[in-house]
C-alpha distance (Angstrom), angle and dihedral (degrees) to the residues before:
residue distance angle dihedral
M1 . . .
K2 3.77 . .
M3 3.77 106.3 .
E4 3.89 96.8 174.2
S5 3.76 122.2 136.1
T6 3.68 139.5 171.8
Y7 3.84 121.3 -135.1
M8 3.88 119.6 -175.4
G9 3.78 87.6 -27.3
L10 3.80 98.6 -48.2
K11 3.79 117.0 121.4
L12 3.70 109.2 -130.3
H13 3.80 124.2 -171.5
S14 3.87 87.7 -146.1
P15 3.76 138.1 27.4
I16 3.86 90.5 -137.2
V17 3.78 111.2 96.2
V18 3.83 133.0 174.5
S19 3.69 112.6 -117.8
A20 3.72 126.6 -137.9
C21 3.88 107.8 -67.6
T22 3.77 140.3 130.4
L23 3.70 92.9 -93.3
S24 3.74 89.2 82.1
E25 3.82 92.2 60.9
Q26 3.86 88.0 89.1
T27 3.81 118.7 64.9
D28 3.83 90.4 -149.1
N29 3.78 88.7 60.3
I30 3.82 91.1 52.7
I31 3.79 89.6 52.3
Q32 3.75 91.5 50.8
M33 3.79 88.1 48.3
E34 3.83 90.0 56.8
D35 3.74 91.4 44.8
S36 3.92 90.0 50.0
G37 3.85 89.1 54.7
A38 3.70 106.8 -97.8
G39 3.84 113.7 163.0
A40 3.72 93.9 -145.9
V41 3.78 138.9 -26.3
V42 3.72 131.3 -123.7
L43 3.74 110.1 -148.3
F44 3.67 125.4 -128.8
S45 3.84 112.6 -83.1
L46 3.76 125.5 -89.2
F47 3.75 107.4 -141.5
E48 3.78 117.1 -153.8
E49 3.86 92.8 -150.8
Q50 3.80 90.0 59.9
I51 3.82 91.2 51.6
R52 3.81 92.7 47.3
K53 3.82 90.2 48.0
E54 3.67 91.9 52.3
Q55 3.94 90.3 47.8
A56 3.85 89.3 52.5
R57 3.83 92.6 50.8
F58 3.72 90.4 48.1
N59 3.89 93.9 49.2
A60 3.72 89.0 48.6
V61 3.81 89.6 53.8
L62 3.80 91.3 52.3
S63 3.83 91.0 47.9
D64 3.81 91.8 50.5
T65 3.89 91.2 50.2
S66 3.68 97.3 41.0
N67 3.84 92.1 109.0
S68 3.81 94.4 43.2
F69 3.74 124.1 115.0
A70 3.70 114.2 -79.9
E71 3.93 92.0 -114.8
A72 3.85 88.4 59.0
L73 3.76 91.3 54.1
D74 3.91 88.1 60.7
Y75 3.76 89.1 73.8
F76 3.86 90.3 68.2
P77 3.86 125.5 69.3
N78 3.76 122.0 -120.1
L79 3.72 110.4 -88.1
D80 3.77 94.5 -126.6
E81 3.87 87.8 55.0
Y82 3.73 94.9 47.0
S83 3.81 113.7 101.1
T84 3.69 101.9 -173.4
G85 3.81 99.7 -138.7
T86 3.81 98.2 -40.0
E87 3.72 94.3 96.0
G88 3.90 92.4 60.0
Y89 3.75 88.5 54.2
L90 3.74 95.0 45.0
E91 3.79 90.9 48.5
Q92 3.86 91.8 53.3
I93 3.91 86.8 54.4
R94 3.82 88.4 52.5
K95 3.92 93.8 45.3
A96 3.83 91.0 47.4
K97 3.75 93.9 49.3
E98 3.87 89.9 50.2
Q99 3.95 92.6 50.4
V100 3.67 105.4 41.2
K101 3.72 140.4 36.5
I102 3.75 102.7 -147.5
P103 3.80 120.5 96.9
I104 3.85 116.1 -79.9
I105 3.79 112.5 -152.1
A106 3.79 118.1 -166.4
S107 3.88 121.0 -139.9
L108 3.75 123.1 -143.0
N109 3.65 129.0 -171.9
G110 3.79 108.4 -176.1
I111 3.80 139.8 170.4
T112 3.74 108.7 -164.3
N113 3.98 132.8 48.4
E114 3.85 89.6 -119.3
G115 3.88 91.4 50.3
W116 3.71 94.5 49.5
I117 3.80 94.3 50.1
D118 3.79 98.3 38.5
Y119 3.81 98.3 48.4
S120 3.75 91.9 42.3
R121 3.81 90.9 57.9
Q122 3.81 91.3 48.3
M123 3.72 90.9 54.0
E124 3.69 93.7 48.2
Q125 3.79 87.5 48.1
A126 3.82 91.5 51.0
G127 3.84 88.4 56.9
A128 3.84 107.7 -95.7
D129 3.76 112.9 164.3
G130 3.80 91.5 -146.9
L131 3.67 142.7 -9.8
E132 3.84 131.5 -122.1
V133 3.82 113.4 -158.2
N134 3.72 113.3 -155.2
I135 3.83 105.6 -160.9
F136 3.75 98.2 -168.4
F137 3.76 100.7 -179.5
I138 3.79 125.7 149.7
P139 3.99 108.3 -166.9
G140 3.86 94.4 -140.7
D141 3.87 90.4 158.1
V142 3.90 103.3 99.0
R143 3.80 88.9 -156.4
M144 3.81 92.4 61.1
S145 3.82 111.6 101.7
S146 3.85 123.4 -143.0
A147 3.81 87.7 -113.8
E148 3.69 88.3 59.1
V149 3.76 94.9 50.2
E150 3.80 91.8 47.5
H151 3.80 90.5 48.9
R152 3.89 90.3 54.4
Y153 3.85 92.2 56.4
L154 3.87 93.5 43.6
N155 3.95 89.8 46.1
V156 3.93 87.8 55.0
I157 3.60 95.0 48.9
D158 3.79 95.4 45.7
G159 3.82 92.0 48.3
I160 3.77 94.9 50.9
K161 3.85 95.3 43.9
H162 3.90 88.6 53.1
S163 3.83 87.3 53.4
V164 3.75 108.0 45.2
K165 3.78 136.9 37.0
I166 3.88 98.5 -150.9
P167 3.83 116.3 96.7
V168 3.73 118.6 -89.0
A169 3.76 127.2 -144.4
V170 3.80 121.4 -166.3
K171 3.84 120.0 -144.8
L172 3.78 106.7 -145.1
N173 3.60 136.0 -159.3
P174 3.78 119.4 -137.7
Y175 3.88 99.1 -124.4
F176 3.79 103.7 90.3
S177 3.82 111.5 121.7
A178 3.89 90.5 -133.5
M179 3.75 108.8 28.2
G180 3.65 97.3 172.2
N181 3.82 94.9 55.5
M182 3.80 91.4 41.7
S183 3.64 89.5 52.9
L184 3.94 90.3 51.6
R185 3.83 89.2 48.5
M186 3.74 92.4 53.4
Q187 3.72 90.4 51.0
Q188 3.82 90.5 50.8
A189 3.98 87.9 49.5
G190 3.85 88.9 59.0
A191 3.88 105.3 -91.9
N192 3.64 112.5 154.2
A193 3.75 96.9 -163.5
L194 3.75 143.4 6.1
V195 3.72 123.5 -137.1
L196 3.74 112.3 -152.5
F197 3.02 116.5 -127.0
N198 3.81 137.8 2.1
R199 3.78 109.8 -149.2
F200 3.69 106.5 -136.9
Y201 3.91 110.8 -148.7
Q202 3.77 98.3 -128.1
P203 3.94 116.6 -155.0
D204 3.78 123.6 -112.1
F205 3.92 127.6 -159.1
D206 3.70 127.5 -118.9
I207 3.80 99.2 -149.0
D208 3.80 95.1 -162.8
K209 3.78 98.2 49.6
L210 3.84 92.5 31.9
S211 3.81 90.0 -134.4
I212 3.70 136.4 124.0
K213 3.89 115.2 -97.5
N214 3.86 112.7 -141.5
N215 3.82 95.2 -173.8
L216 3.89 116.5 150.7
Q217 3.67 120.0 -125.2
Y218 3.85 121.4 -168.2
S219 3.69 119.4 -122.4
E220 3.79 117.9 -101.7
S221 3.80 128.2 -145.5
S222 3.86 92.7 -110.7
E223 3.82 85.5 70.4
I224 3.88 95.3 69.5
R225 3.78 94.9 83.7
L226 3.73 98.7 85.8
P227 3.87 97.5 48.1
L228 3.78 88.1 37.6
L229 3.74 88.0 59.6
W230 3.88 96.0 46.8
I231 3.73 92.8 45.5
A232 3.79 92.0 53.5
M233 3.75 91.1 44.4
L234 3.81 94.2 50.0
Y235 3.73 100.5 40.9
G236 3.87 112.1 112.3
K237 3.80 88.9 9.3
V238 3.75 100.5 78.5
N239 3.85 121.5 46.5
I240 3.85 95.9 -140.1
S241 3.97 135.1 83.6
L242 3.73 121.4 -80.2
A243 3.83 119.8 -145.0
A244 3.90 122.6 -172.6
T245 3.70 116.0 -150.9
T246 3.90 113.1 166.4
G247 3.79 131.8 86.5
V248 3.75 99.1 0.5
Q249 3.72 104.4 158.9
S250 3.72 105.0 145.4
A251 3.74 143.9 -2.6
V252 3.93 87.3 -78.9
E253 3.84 90.8 70.7
V254 3.79 91.2 44.7
I255 3.73 92.2 53.7
K256 3.84 92.3 48.2
Y257 3.75 93.3 50.7
L258 3.78 91.3 49.2
L259 3.70 90.7 48.8
A260 3.81 89.6 54.1
G261 3.82 90.3 51.7
A262 3.77 109.6 -89.6
D263 3.83 118.4 155.4
V264 3.78 89.3 -155.7
V265 3.74 138.4 8.6
M266 3.93 117.7 -143.0
T267 3.78 126.1 -153.5
A268 3.83 138.6 178.4
S269 3.81 107.5 143.3
S270 3.85 91.5 64.1
L271 3.86 91.3 52.6
Y272 3.92 90.4 49.5
K273 3.79 86.4 51.1
N274 3.72 102.9 40.2
G275 3.78 105.6 16.6
I276 3.74 132.5 -106.0
S277 3.79 92.8 -75.8
Y278 3.77 87.6 65.6
L279 3.91 86.5 84.9
T280 3.72 85.4 75.1
T281 3.77 92.7 57.9
M282 3.80 91.2 48.2
H283 3.81 91.3 53.5
K284 3.75 93.2 48.3
E285 3.66 91.6 49.4
L286 3.74 92.6 49.2
E287 3.75 90.8 51.1
V288 3.82 93.0 49.4
W289 3.73 91.6 52.7
M290 3.79 92.6 48.0
K291 3.73 92.9 51.7
R292 3.74 91.2 47.2
M293 3.82 90.2 52.7
G294 3.84 94.6 42.6
F295 3.86 97.9 -112.9
D296 3.65 115.0 140.1
N297 3.82 98.5 -176.7
I298 3.84 136.7 25.9
D299 3.88 92.8 -110.8
A300 3.77 91.6 61.2
F301 3.76 92.3 74.3
R302 3.80 105.3 13.6
G303 3.92 110.1 124.8
S304 3.82 90.5 2.8
M305 3.77 88.1 127.4
S306 3.78 95.2 41.8
Q307 3.80 120.8 118.3
Q308 3.78 96.0 -100.0
H309 3.84 92.5 52.5
I310 3.65 108.8 43.6
S311 3.85 123.0 88.8
D312 3.78 95.6 -116.9
P313 3.83 110.3 37.7
T314 3.75 91.0 178.6
A315 3.84 86.9 73.1
Y316 3.95 85.5 86.8
E317 3.80 95.2 48.6
R318 3.83 139.3 59.6
S319 3.84 97.9 -62.4
N320 3.88 90.4 65.9
Y321 3.81 91.2 51.4
I322 3.87 86.3 58.2
K323 3.82 90.3 47.7
I324 3.79 91.9 51.0
L325 3.74 95.3 50.1
E326 3.81 89.9 46.9
S327 3.67 93.4 52.9
V328 3.84 91.9 60.6
K329 3.75 108.9 89.4
């Protein structure tokens, strides 16, 4: 079976990609991901807040020791040479590029225009094949309009694209009022791919301690429906790559996303649950299904269940909502 796929111009030997997660903090894990069949790896995210926090701590140390003996100051690096956490991330990019042949995609979660641009450039210089920008922004200010929110996203994309040459993917949230139009505008701003969808980690309450619980819950296969809908709706209507990244627990979800029109399908939760070698199982199950269905390559069925290809396109619209309600007796 020919499993090749193209994602934002990058040639992959498989459509199954490891999404941003802590597993990629270890180079040995990335090697195992390649050996198990991953088409590419999105590295764990670099958060600008963490970098700035480390910088603030370092500045405080320098301030507190400003009156110390000169010999004591030798224990601290020069401020201009201090990289506040970025160097470790950049070094991981370099190590990964030395050890594996599959594309390595850096992941950046910034908060300022300067941060987005500066860190993007550094990631490109370190050798990243692509960049995934995770614009994790919740507009909690009730005075902020939808136009302002949209402009924030478009401004980030435009700034990065004018600063780097590597392809840029945008990890989206599903809460835009006009997802189709916003996707088209992101394409026009220069995005090479859309990743559907960013999974906001919403808080829970501890009713005994009266505190917020920040516990992590892995995604479930039942969560694929919303990104499945939008990938199927956007396929053929935007001229950029589409990546699915929610609820992928087995080859079943991989197949569904590819049928909808995804160029790649990203997973992390399944690897936390079953181990990195589970990628091999997913590939084998995908190949078995393709052979059973008579498909000898991914493009033979990619997008065949998208809105533009199915016999009843209204199945993705309001009429299907009515049919579903009428089917419940």
